[in-house]
C-alpha positions as CSV (number, residue, x, y, z in Angstrom):
1,M,17.9,-30.9,186.0
2,K,20.9,-29.7,188.2
3,K,22.5,-32.4,187.0
4,Y,22.0,-31.3,183.5
5,S,23.4,-27.7,184.0
6,I,26.6,-29.2,185.7
7,L,27.3,-31.4,182.7
8,L,26.2,-28.7,179.9
9,L,28.7,-26.5,181.7
10,S,31.5,-29.1,182.0
11,V,31.4,-30.0,178.4
12,L,31.6,-26.2,177.3
13,S,34.6,-25.6,179.6
14,L,36.3,-28.8,177.7
15,L,35.6,-27.5,174.7
16,L,37.0,-24.2,175.5
17,L,40.4,-25.7,176.8
18,A,40.7,-27.4,173.3
19,S,40.1,-24.3,171.6
20,C,43.0,-22.8,173.9
21,N,45.1,-25.5,173.8
22,K,45.1,-25.4,169.7
23,D,48.3,-24.7,168.0
24,P,48.0,-21.5,165.9
25,L,48.0,-21.7,162.0
26,T,51.8,-22.0,161.2
27,A,51.5,-21.4,157.1
28,K,52.6,-18.4,156.0
29,I,52.5,-16.4,152.4
30,T,54.6,-14.1,151.2
31,I,55.1,-11.8,148.2
32,E,58.1,-12.8,146.6
33,S,58.0,-10.4,143.6
34,I,55.2,-8.3,142.4
35,T,55.0,-6.9,138.4
36,P,53.0,-4.3,137.7
37,A,52.0,-4.0,133.9
38,R,49.4,-1.2,132.7
39,T,46.3,-2.8,133.1
40,S,47.1,-6.0,135.4
41,V,49.7,-7.1,137.9
42,F,51.6,-10.5,138.4
43,L,52.5,-12.2,141.6
44,V,54.6,-14.8,142.2
45,L,54.7,-15.6,145.9
46,N,56.3,-17.6,148.7
47,V,53.7,-20.3,150.2
48,D,55.4,-21.7,153.5
49,D,53.1,-24.7,154.6
50,P,55.3,-27.6,156.4
51,L,51.9,-28.9,157.9
52,E,49.7,-28.7,154.6
53,E,47.5,-26.6,156.7
54,L,46.1,-24.7,153.6
55,T,43.6,-26.1,151.6
56,E,44.8,-26.7,148.0
57,E,43.7,-24.3,145.3
58,T,42.3,-21.7,147.6
59,I,44.9,-18.9,147.8
60,E,43.3,-15.7,146.3
61,A,44.2,-12.2,145.5
62,K,41.7,-9.1,145.4
63,A,42.2,-6.0,144.3
64,Y,40.6,-2.7,145.3
65,Y,40.4,0.5,144.4
66,N,38.7,3.3,146.6
67,G,37.0,0.6,148.9
68,D,35.7,-1.2,145.9
69,L,36.6,-4.9,144.6
70,V,37.6,-4.6,141.0
71,A,39.7,-7.5,140.5
72,T,39.9,-11.2,141.4
73,A,42.1,-14.3,140.6
74,T,43.2,-17.6,142.1
75,A,46.5,-18.7,142.5
76,V,48.1,-21.5,140.5
77,T,51.0,-23.5,141.1
78,D,53.0,-25.5,138.8
79,E,55.0,-28.6,138.9
80,D,58.4,-26.6,140.3
81,E,56.4,-25.2,143.3
82,I,56.2,-21.5,141.7
83,T,52.9,-20.6,143.1
84,T,51.8,-17.0,140.5
85,V,48.7,-14.9,140.3
86,E,47.8,-12.4,137.9
87,L,44.7,-9.7,138.4
88,T,43.9,-8.4,135.1
89,G,41.3,-5.6,133.9
90,L,42.7,-3.1,135.8
91,S,43.2,0.4,135.0
92,I,46.3,2.4,133.6
93,G,48.9,4.4,136.2
94,Y,45.7,3.7,139.4
95,E,46.8,3.0,142.8
96,Y,45.3,-0.5,144.5
97,K,45.2,-2.1,147.5
98,L,46.4,-6.1,147.4
99,E,45.3,-8.3,149.3
100,I,45.7,-12.4,149.3
101,F,43.8,-14.6,151.0
102,A,43.7,-18.8,151.9
103,T,41.5,-21.6,153.0
104,A,42.4,-23.4,156.4
105,D,40.2,-25.9,157.8
106,K,37.6,-24.5,156.3
107,K,38.3,-20.9,157.4
108,G,39.2,-17.9,155.9
109,Y,42.6,-15.9,156.6
110,K,43.9,-12.9,154.9
111,F,47.7,-13.2,155.1
112,I,48.8,-10.5,153.2
113,E,47.5,-6.7,152.7
114,T,49.4,-4.2,150.6
115,T,49.3,-1.6,147.7
116,F,50.8,-1.6,144.2
117,K,50.6,1.0,141.6
118,T,49.9,0.0,137.8
119,S,52.0,1.0,135.1
120,T,52.4,3.7,132.6
121,L,55.2,2.2,130.4
122,G,53.6,1.7,126.7
123,A,51.0,4.1,127.7
124,T,52.4,6.9,125.2
125,I,54.1,6.3,121.8
126,D,57.2,8.3,124.0
127,N,57.0,6.0,126.7
128,P,56.7,2.4,125.0
129,K,57.4,-0.5,126.1
130,I,61.3,-1.8,125.1
131,I,61.7,-5.2,123.4
132,N,64.3,-6.9,123.3
133,T,64.1,-10.9,123.7
134,V,61.6,-13.2,122.0
135,E,59.9,-13.2,125.7
136,E,59.1,-9.7,125.3
137,F,58.1,-10.1,122.3
138,R,55.8,-12.4,122.9
139,K,54.1,-10.6,125.7
140,M,52.8,-8.2,123.6
141,E,49.3,-10.8,123.3
142,S,49.1,-10.1,127.4
143,D,48.8,-6.0,126.2
144,V,47.3,-5.6,123.4
145,S,46.5,-1.8,123.0
146,A,50.5,-0.6,124.5
147,Y,53.1,1.0,122.4
148,Y,56.0,-0.8,121.9
149,Q,59.5,-0.1,120.0
150,L,62.0,-3.0,119.0
151,G,65.3,-2.4,121.1
152,S,67.2,-4.7,119.5
153,D,67.1,-7.5,116.5
154,I,65.5,-10.4,117.8
155,D,66.4,-13.7,115.8
156,F,63.8,-16.7,116.9
157,S,65.9,-19.3,115.0
158,E,65.4,-21.8,118.4
159,T,61.7,-22.4,118.3
160,P,59.2,-22.3,116.0
161,F,56.6,-19.1,116.2
162,V,53.1,-19.9,117.5
163,P,51.1,-17.0,115.2
164,M,50.0,-14.7,117.7
165,F,46.7,-12.7,118.1
166,Q,44.0,-15.4,117.2
167,S,41.2,-14.3,119.4
168,T,41.8,-10.8,119.6
169,N,43.2,-7.9,117.1
170,F,46.5,-6.0,118.0
171,Q,45.3,-2.4,118.7
172,G,48.8,-0.8,119.8
173,F,51.5,0.6,118.2
174,L,55.0,-1.2,117.4
175,D,58.2,0.6,116.3
176,G,60.1,-1.6,114.3
177,N,62.9,1.2,115.2
178,G,64.4,-0.1,112.3
179,K,65.4,-3.3,113.5
180,T,64.9,-6.9,112.4
181,L,63.0,-10.3,113.2
182,K,65.4,-13.1,111.8
183,N,64.4,-16.6,111.3
184,I,60.8,-16.8,111.8
185,T,59.9,-20.4,111.2
186,I,55.6,-21.2,111.5
187,N,54.4,-24.8,110.7
188,Q,51.5,-24.8,113.2
189,R,47.8,-24.5,111.5
190,R,45.9,-21.3,113.3
191,S,43.0,-19.8,111.9
192,Y,45.0,-17.0,111.0
193,T,48.5,-18.0,109.9
194,S,51.1,-15.3,110.7
195,V,53.1,-13.4,113.3
196,F,50.1,-10.7,113.7
197,G,47.2,-13.1,113.1
198,R,44.8,-9.9,112.8
199,N,45.9,-6.5,113.4
200,N,44.1,-3.4,113.8
201,G,46.7,-1.2,115.2
202,T,50.1,0.1,113.7
203,I,53.3,-1.6,112.9
204,K,55.7,0.5,111.1
205,D,60.2,0.9,110.5
206,L,60.4,-3.2,110.6
207,N,62.4,-5.3,108.9
208,V,61.8,-9.2,108.8
209,E,64.6,-11.6,107.4
210,N,64.3,-15.3,106.6
211,I,60.7,-15.9,107.5
212,T,59.0,-19.1,106.5
213,I,55.4,-20.5,106.6
214,S,54.9,-24.0,105.9
215,L,51.6,-26.1,106.1
216,V,51.4,-29.4,104.9
217,G,49.5,-32.8,104.6
218,S,46.3,-33.3,106.6
219,N,45.0,-31.3,108.9
220,T,46.9,-28.2,108.2
221,S,44.6,-25.9,106.5
222,S,44.6,-22.5,107.2
223,Q,42.5,-19.9,105.2
224,Y,44.8,-16.6,105.6
225,V,48.4,-17.1,105.4
226,G,50.7,-13.7,106.0
227,L,53.8,-13.2,106.6
228,I,53.5,-10.5,108.5
229,V,49.7,-10.0,109.5
230,A,46.8,-12.4,108.4
231,R,44.3,-10.1,108.5
232,N,45.0,-6.5,108.7
233,T,42.1,-3.7,109.3
234,G,45.5,-1.5,110.9
235,T,48.5,0.3,109.3
236,I,51.7,-1.4,107.9
237,N,53.8,1.3,107.0
238,N,57.3,1.1,106.1
239,V,57.3,-3.0,106.9
240,N,60.2,-4.7,104.6
241,I,60.1,-8.4,104.3
242,L,63.7,-9.0,103.3
243,S,63.3,-12.9,102.6
244,G,60.2,-14.7,103.0
245,Q,59.0,-18.3,102.0
246,I,55.4,-19.8,101.8
247,T,54.8,-23.5,101.1
248,L,51.2,-24.8,101.3
249,D,49.8,-28.1,100.2
250,F,46.7,-29.1,101.8
251,N,42.8,-29.5,100.9
252,Y,40.3,-26.4,101.5
253,V,37.0,-26.1,100.2
254,G,37.0,-22.3,99.5
255,N,38.9,-18.9,99.7
256,V,42.4,-18.7,100.6
257,Y,44.2,-15.6,100.9
258,V,47.9,-15.7,100.8
259,G,49.8,-12.4,101.1
260,G,53.4,-11.1,101.8
261,L,52.6,-8.0,104.0
262,A,48.7,-9.0,104.8
263,A,47.0,-12.1,103.5
264,Y,43.8,-9.8,103.7
265,N,43.8,-6.4,103.8
266,D,39.8,-5.5,104.8
267,V,37.9,-2.4,104.5
268,N,40.3,0.6,106.0
269,G,43.2,-1.2,106.2
270,K,46.4,0.6,105.1
271,I,49.9,-0.7,103.2
272,L,52.0,1.6,102.9
273,N,56.0,1.9,101.8
274,S,56.9,-1.8,102.2
275,S,58.2,-3.9,100.2
276,V,58.4,-8.0,100.1
277,K,60.5,-10.8,98.4
278,A,59.3,-13.8,98.8
279,T,58.6,-16.9,97.0
280,F,55.0,-18.5,97.2
281,D,54.6,-22.8,96.6
282,L,51.0,-23.8,96.6
283,T,49.8,-26.6,95.8
284,A,45.8,-28.2,96.3
285,A,44.4,-30.9,94.8
286,G,40.7,-29.9,95.8
287,R,38.5,-27.2,95.7
288,T,40.6,-24.6,96.7
289,E,40.4,-21.1,95.6
290,F,43.9,-19.1,95.9
291,S,43.9,-15.6,96.3
292,A,47.6,-14.6,96.5
293,G,49.5,-12.0,96.2
294,G,53.4,-10.3,97.3
295,I,51.9,-7.4,98.8
296,A,48.4,-9.1,100.0
297,G,46.1,-12.0,99.0
298,R,42.9,-9.7,99.0
299,V,42.2,-6.2,99.0
300,V,39.0,-4.6,100.5
301,A,37.8,-1.1,100.0
302,S,41.4,-0.1,101.5
303,T,45.0,1.6,100.6
304,V,48.2,0.1,99.0
305,T,50.8,3.0,98.6
306,N,54.3,3.4,98.3
307,A,54.9,-0.3,98.0
308,S,56.8,-2.9,96.5
309,S,56.8,-6.6,95.6
310,E,59.4,-9.0,94.2
311,L,57.8,-12.7,94.1
312,T,57.8,-16.3,92.5
313,V,55.0,-18.0,92.8
314,N,54.8,-22.3,91.7
315,L,51.1,-22.8,91.3
316,D,49.4,-25.9,91.1
317,N,45.8,-26.0,91.8
318,A,42.9,-27.8,91.0
319,D,39.9,-24.3,90.8
320,S,40.0,-21.4,90.1
321,A,42.8,-18.8,91.4
322,Y,43.6,-15.0,91.4
323,I,47.6,-14.7,91.7
324,G,49.1,-10.9,91.0
325,G,52.9,-9.8,91.8
326,A,51.4,-7.3,93.9
327,I,47.7,-8.2,95.2
328,G,46.2,-11.1,94.3
329,Y,42.0,-9.9,94.3
330,I,41.1,-6.2,95.1
331,T,37.6,-5.1,95.1
332,N,35.7,-2.6,96.6
333,S,32.5,-2.3,99.1
334,A,29.2,-0.6,98.7
335,T,30.7,2.8,99.9
336,L,34.3,2.7,99.5
337,T,36.9,2.3,96.3
338,P,40.1,0.8,97.2
339,T,43.0,2.8,96.0
340,V,46.7,1.7,94.5
341,T,49.2,4.1,93.8
342,K,53.0,4.7,93.2
343,T,53.3,0.6,93.6
344,K,55.7,-1.7,91.6
345,A,55.4,-5.6,91.2
346,T,57.8,-8.1,89.3
347,L,56.1,-12.1,89.3
348,A,57.6,-14.8,88.4
349,L,54.9,-17.4,87.8
350,S,55.3,-21.4,86.9
351,T,51.7,-22.7,86.6
352,K,49.8,-25.6,85.8
353,T,45.5,-25.9,86.2
354,N,43.8,-29.5,87.1
355,V,40.2,-29.2,87.7
356,I,38.7,-32.5,88.6
357,Q,35.3,-31.7,90.5
358,T,33.0,-28.8,90.2
359,S,29.8,-27.8,92.4
360,K,26.7,-26.9,91.4
361,T,24.9,-23.6,92.9
362,D,21.1,-23.2,92.0
363,G,21.3,-25.4,89.4
364,K,24.6,-23.6,87.8
365,V,27.7,-24.9,87.5
366,E,30.6,-23.6,88.8
367,V,32.6,-21.4,86.4
368,I,36.5,-22.0,86.9
369,Q,38.2,-18.3,86.1
370,V,42.0,-18.1,86.5
371,S,43.0,-14.5,86.7
372,I,47.3,-14.0,86.7
373,G,48.3,-10.8,86.6
374,G,52.2,-9.3,86.9
375,F,50.5,-6.6,89.4
376,V,46.8,-8.2,90.0
377,G,45.2,-11.2,89.4
378,R,41.6,-9.5,89.6
379,A,40.4,-5.8,90.4
380,I,37.1,-4.9,90.7
381,G,36.2,-1.2,91.2
382,T,39.3,0.0,91.8
383,T,41.7,3.2,91.0
384,F,45.3,2.5,89.9
385,N,47.5,5.4,89.5
386,E,51.3,4.9,89.0
387,V,52.2,1.2,88.7
388,Y,54.6,-0.5,87.5
389,A,54.3,-4.6,86.4
390,H,56.8,-7.0,85.0
391,L,55.4,-10.8,84.5
392,D,57.3,-13.6,83.6
393,M,55.2,-16.4,83.5
394,T,54.8,-20.1,82.1
395,L,51.8,-22.0,81.8
396,L,52.7,-25.5,82.0
397,E,49.2,-26.9,81.8
398,A,45.6,-26.5,81.8
399,S,42.9,-28.8,82.1
400,N,39.1,-29.5,83.0
401,T,38.3,-33.2,83.2
402,A,35.1,-32.5,85.9
403,N,32.0,-34.4,84.9
404,E,30.2,-31.1,84.6
405,Q,31.6,-28.5,83.1
406,S,30.1,-24.7,82.9
407,N,30.7,-23.3,79.2
408,Y,32.4,-20.2,80.3
409,D,35.6,-21.1,81.7
410,T,38.8,-19.1,81.3
411,Y,42.3,-18.4,81.5
412,A,42.9,-14.9,81.5
413,V,46.8,-12.9,81.4
414,G,48.1,-10.0,81.5
415,G,51.1,-8.2,82.2
416,F,49.4,-6.0,84.5
417,A,45.8,-7.8,85.5
418,G,44.4,-11.0,84.5
419,S,40.7,-9.6,85.1
420,I,39.0,-5.9,85.6
421,S,35.5,-4.7,85.7
422,S,33.1,-2.8,87.4
423,S,35.0,0.6,86.5
424,T,38.3,0.4,87.4
425,T,40.4,3.2,86.5
426,V,44.0,2.4,85.2
427,T,46.5,5.7,84.8
428,N,49.9,5.9,84.8
429,V,50.9,2.5,84.5
430,L,54.5,0.6,82.9
431,V,54.1,-3.0,81.9
432,S,56.3,-5.3,80.6
433,S,55.9,-9.4,80.1
434,D,57.2,-12.8,78.9
435,I,54.0,-14.7,78.9
436,I,54.1,-18.8,77.6
437,V,51.6,-21.0,77.1
438,G,51.7,-24.7,76.8
439,N,54.8,-26.2,74.1
440,S,54.4,-27.3,70.8
441,A,55.0,-30.8,71.8
442,D,51.7,-31.9,73.6
443,E,48.1,-30.4,73.7
444,M,48.3,-28.8,77.1
445,I,45.2,-26.8,78.0
446,H,42.0,-28.8,77.5
447,G,38.5,-28.2,78.9
448,F,38.6,-24.5,79.4
449,E,36.7,-22.5,76.9
450,R,39.0,-19.5,76.8
451,L,42.0,-18.0,76.8
452,F,42.6,-14.7,76.8
453,V,46.3,-13.1,77.2
454,G,47.0,-9.5,76.7
455,S,50.2,-7.4,76.9
456,I,48.0,-5.2,79.4
457,T,45.2,-6.8,81.0
458,G,43.7,-10.7,80.0
459,E,40.3,-9.5,80.0
460,A,38.8,-5.7,80.6
461,Y,35.3,-4.9,81.1
462,N,33.3,-1.5,81.9
463,S,37.0,0.0,82.9
464,S,39.0,3.1,81.6
465,Y,42.7,3.7,81.0
466,D,45.0,6.8,80.6
467,K,48.4,6.7,80.1
468,V,49.3,2.9,80.0
469,L,51.7,1.5,78.0
470,S,53.1,-2.4,77.6
471,I,56.8,-2.5,76.5
472,D,58.9,-4.9,75.3
473,S,57.0,-8.1,76.3
474,S,56.0,-11.3,74.3
475,I,53.9,-13.6,74.2
476,V,53.9,-16.5,73.2
477,V,50.8,-19.6,72.7
478,D,51.0,-22.8,71.5
479,S,47.3,-24.5,72.0
480,N,44.3,-25.0,69.4
481,D,41.8,-26.5,71.6
482,L,39.2,-23.2,72.8
483,L,38.7,-19.9,72.0
484,I,42.4,-18.0,71.8
485,S,42.6,-14.2,71.9
486,L,45.7,-12.9,72.4
487,S,46.9,-8.7,72.0
488,P,49.5,-6.4,72.7
489,L,46.9,-4.4,74.7
490,N,43.8,-6.6,76.2
491,G,42.8,-9.8,75.1
492,N,39.4,-9.9,75.2
493,S,38.3,-7.0,73.8
494,E,39.8,-3.6,72.0
495,K,38.5,0.3,73.0
496,T,39.6,3.5,72.4
497,S,40.5,3.8,76.2
498,S,42.5,0.6,75.9
499,G,46.1,1.7,76.1
500,S,49.3,1.3,73.9
501,F,52.1,-0.5,73.1
502,D,55.7,-0.3,71.8
503,G,57.8,-3.8,71.3
504,V,55.5,-6.3,71.8
505,T,55.1,-9.9,69.9
506,I,52.3,-12.1,69.6
507,T,53.2,-15.5,68.8
508,L,50.8,-18.4,68.2
509,N,51.4,-21.8,67.0
510,A,55.0,-21.1,65.7
511,V,53.6,-18.1,63.9
512,E,55.0,-14.4,64.7
513,Y,52.5,-11.3,64.4
514,L,53.5,-7.9,65.0
515,D,51.1,-5.3,65.9
516,K,48.6,-7.6,65.8
517,K,45.6,-8.8,67.8
518,V,45.4,-12.5,67.0
519,I,41.6,-14.2,67.9
520,Y,41.8,-17.8,67.0
521,R,38.5,-20.3,66.7
522,S,39.6,-23.2,64.8
523,A,42.3,-24.0,62.4
524,D,40.1,-22.5,59.8
525,D,39.1,-19.2,61.5
526,L,41.7,-17.2,62.6
527,E,41.9,-13.6,62.1
528,A,44.6,-11.5,63.0
529,L,43.6,-7.4,63.5
530,D,46.1,-4.9,62.8
531,L,46.9,-2.5,66.0
532,V,48.7,0.7,65.7
533,A,51.8,0.7,68.2
534,S,52.7,3.9,70.1
535,S,56.3,5.3,71.0
536,R,57.7,5.2,74.6
537,D,59.6,8.7,73.8
538,D,57.6,11.2,75.9
539,Y,54.5,9.1,76.9
540,F,54.3,9.6,80.5
541,T,54.7,13.0,82.4
542,S,54.8,10.8,86.0
543,E,58.4,11.3,87.7
544,F,57.4,8.2,89.3
545,I,57.2,6.0,86.2
546,L,59.5,7.9,84.0
547,G,62.4,7.1,87.2
548,I,61.6,3.7,86.7
549,L,61.4,3.9,82.6
550,N,64.9,5.2,83.0
551,N,66.2,2.5,84.5
552,L,64.9,-0.6,82.5
């Protein structure tokens, strides 16, 4: 027994001696730079480990507040051997204790203990983060609720732009400070294809020049495509698109929203004091339903005020479509009525529609509805007040050759709106238009049951007008294979509240009609109903409309 005790003591002595003689840890970790943001901190670390003692991927940063661990993150090392780590989820203006740990030989070592304070820069409108470069602009995604201000114009011509704010909304405040974003090219598909994919904040006092979105080919489809914002629930104020282009050529089954300022202006979204000059080239051979407008493609229970749009559209589609100079499709909600005031739009449109396939729902064949207006394609339960619209349109072809067709396929065109319904009110609206449908050489419209063309609206249901006037307009139609209803007022019907006109001519199959509504059912069934024109003199009292009228 005594031998065993002596042996055990000898072994322990050898182990203790070996431990005493072992070299100490030589690896060192220091902080090269520390950059606190409002809710995060970013560190660049110097890692000196010549003997490779540190276990890979074990460098860890920890932040403590009042003794409580509030954030941890593991450092990463890139191909250039630069090691960085970012702690997120911190509070604005707080002071934290920072510790850096790493593992060596299965043991944890603390290399750094220090403190830092998160920034208050960007916490208020009076203390914004200043943006002067492309890199700083893109960093907005890392702090979505901050206040920002452009300090200079920014040129994005060096590289294609990748749409921002896909998984989260921008919830902050961007003051463009009158500066300009230039030469933005977007050619990568995203769910929300735009500069700001989703906005629930405020974007103001910003100019945008030479912005282009191009999604062409297979696997390029996007449901929301907007030059500034794809889906807006925030505020766009005094944002001016000086030149923009959207080119889409893909197949997508369902709705596609295309807009200048916003593709989709959702409930409570606001578009104020803004302008657009843009061209849209929209092509889809499949069952893609476009809602496209210079200001917004789709508006739901939200506000557009004091805006303007100059839009050129080339449309080649194969399904329903809603195209407007300002708004493609606007509708109310169960509790909210959308409003559009003091806004003007011009639309130059060349279009053809060739439907080759339809769908069925509950045994009923899909109704193809194309609604085109100088201001709005289709409006449901909307209030319009003090609006100007001009439509310059050529319908090259409209056909439906699908095996199964509805008996109600309709093409509706109006200088102001393609279609309005559901207690829409239209007040103080001035309209002018030049509309050409088909040509005398070929039968360009077939397979549609109804063509409604009005100098004011294509078709109107359960809606009211007050002080609505169409002036200096013409409608020229060459076709005879469907019900055709043409009017200086509303294409589908006339009521006492249907507006007024002054200087509108209608030509159907080379025959001119003045101050008449023309209804064509067949070569042997044509009606020309007398209407009474109004004088534009002293018609309006709205200063907004009078200012436009005096400059025409």
